[in-house]
C-alpha positions in Angstrom: 100.3 105.1 92.4 99.4 106.6 95.8 100.8 103.6 97.7 104.4 103.9 96.6 104.8 106.1 93.5 108.6 105.8 93.4 108.3 102.1 92.5 106.5 102.9 89.3 108.5 101.6 86.3 108.1 104.6 83.9 111.2 104.0 81.7 114.4 106.0 81.4 112.9 109.3 80.5 110.4 109.6 83.3 110.6 109.1 87.0 108.9 110.0 90.2 111.8 111.9 91.5 110.5 112.6 95.0 107.3 111.2 96.5 107.5 113.5 99.5 107.7 116.7 97.5 105.4 115.0 94.9 107.7 115.6 91.9 107.8 113.8 88.6 110.8 114.5 86.4 110.8 114.2 82.6 114.2 114.2 80.9 115.0 114.9 77.3 118.6 115.3 76.5 122.2 114.6 77.6 123.8 117.9 76.9 122.8 121.4 77.8 123.8 124.9 76.9 123.7 127.5 79.6 121.2 129.5 77.6 118.8 126.6 76.9 115.2 127.3 77.9 114.3 125.1 80.8 110.7 124.0 79.8 108.8 120.8 79.2 109.2 120.5 75.4 106.3 119.1 73.4 108.1 115.7 73.1 108.5 115.6 76.9 104.9 116.4 77.5 103.8 113.8 74.9 106.0 111.2 76.6 104.6 112.0 80.0 101.0 111.9 78.7 101.5 108.6 76.9 103.0 106.9 80.0 100.4 108.3 82.4 97.5 107.4 80.1 98.4 103.8 80.8 98.0 104.5 84.5 94.5 105.9 84.1 95.3 109.6 83.7 93.4 111.8 81.2 94.3 115.3 80.2 91.8 117.8 81.7 93.5 121.0 80.4 96.7 121.7 78.6 98.6 121.7 82.0 96.5 119.3 84.1 96.3 115.6 83.9 93.8 113.8 86.2 93.1 110.3 87.5 89.5 110.4 88.6 89.7 107.1 90.4 92.5 108.3 92.7 91.7 112.0 92.6 95.3 112.7 91.8 96.2 115.6 89.5 99.6 116.0 87.7 100.3 119.6 87.1 102.7 120.9 84.4 103.4 124.5 85.6 103.5 127.1 82.9 106.7 128.9 81.9 105.9 132.5 82.7 108.7 134.6 81.2 111.8 134.2 79.1 114.7 134.0 81.5 112.5 133.0 84.4 114.3 131.2 87.2 113.9 127.4 87.3 113.5 127.9 91.1 110.2 129.8 90.5 108.5 127.2 88.3 106.0 126.1 91.0 105.4 129.5 92.5 102.2 130.3 90.6 100.7 126.8 90.4 98.8 125.8 93.4 98.7 122.1 94.2 96.7 120.0 96.6 98.5 117.6 99.0 97.9 114.5 96.8 98.9 116.2 93.5 102.2 116.0 91.6 104.2 118.6 89.7 105.7 117.5 86.4 109.1 119.2 85.9 112.3 119.1 84.0 115.3 117.6 85.9 116.8 121.0 86.4 113.5 122.3 87.9 113.4 119.2 90.1 116.9 119.9 91.3 115.9 123.4 92.2 113.0 122.1 94.4 115.5 119.8 96.2 117.8 122.8 96.9 114.9 124.8 98.3 113.2 122.1 100.3 116.0 120.0 101.8 119.2 120.5 103.8 122.3 121.0 101.7 123.6 117.5 102.3 120.3 115.9 101.4 119.8 118.1 98.4 123.3 117.3 97.1 122.6 113.6 97.5 119.2 113.7 95.8 120.7 115.7 92.9 123.6 113.3 92.7 121.2 110.4 92.4 119.1 112.4 89.8 122.0 113.3 87.5 123.0 109.7 87.2 119.8 108.9 85.4 118.5 112.4 84.3 121.2 115.0 83.5 120.4 118.6 84.6 121.5 121.9 83.3 124.0 122.6 86.1 125.2 125.9 84.6 121.6 127.3 84.4 121.0 126.1 88.0 124.2 127.9 89.0 123.2 131.1 87.2 119.9 131.3 89.1 121.2 130.5 92.6 120.1 133.5 94.7 122.0 135.4 97.2 120.4 133.7 100.2 122.7 131.6 102.4 121.1 128.3 101.5 121.7 128.9 97.8 125.2 130.3 98.2 126.4 127.4 100.3 125.1 125.0 97.6 127.5 126.6 95.1 130.4 124.6 96.6 128.7 121.3 95.4 128.4 122.3 91.7 131.9 121.1 90.8 131.3 117.7 92.4 127.9 117.4 90.6 129.4 118.3 87.3 131.9 115.5 87.7 129.2 113.0 88.7 127.0 114.0 85.8 129.9 113.9 83.2 130.8 110.4 84.3 127.1 109.3 84.1 126.6 110.8 80.6 129.7 109.1 79.3 128.7 105.7 80.8 126.0 103.1 80.1 123.1 103.4 79.9 123.0 107.2 79.5 125.6 107.3 76.7 123.1 105.5 74.4 120.0 107.7 75.2 118.7 109.9 72.4 116.6 113.0 72.8 112.8 112.5 72.9 112.1 115.2 70.3 
């Protein structure tokens, strides 16, 4: 896993979304409502745990999964408050350099926006929505008034189109919710 985590074949609902930022994304559904809570559902957590158990990971606590042989932890940050920003999901969960965060696709997209240039963030999110749809309206609602977030707003229309086409096409159109 440490050599090249993005080459892991984890199936359609789970992906190493970014090995540099150490992000694993778990996807559950094709359609979102703006008011949907952006959390790892029990079905998403179970799917992740099942897949990573096959890679030698064992659950240490409710939010930490560990591979003792590689000393890698996968952290599922806690949802702190109803209405909390998906941009803040990793704020209160410290991580070592070799560890991964396990996030929803929307939370993953927020990390891309905060850590990459606008062009690179748009490209990474464009790639992500073609395999794991995100809640673009929720993301848009939580963009902050800082220049980096405000300039990203112009890409939302394009990403909505890319995601709509992906959701209506194979193989996404045949996916069912995990839960």
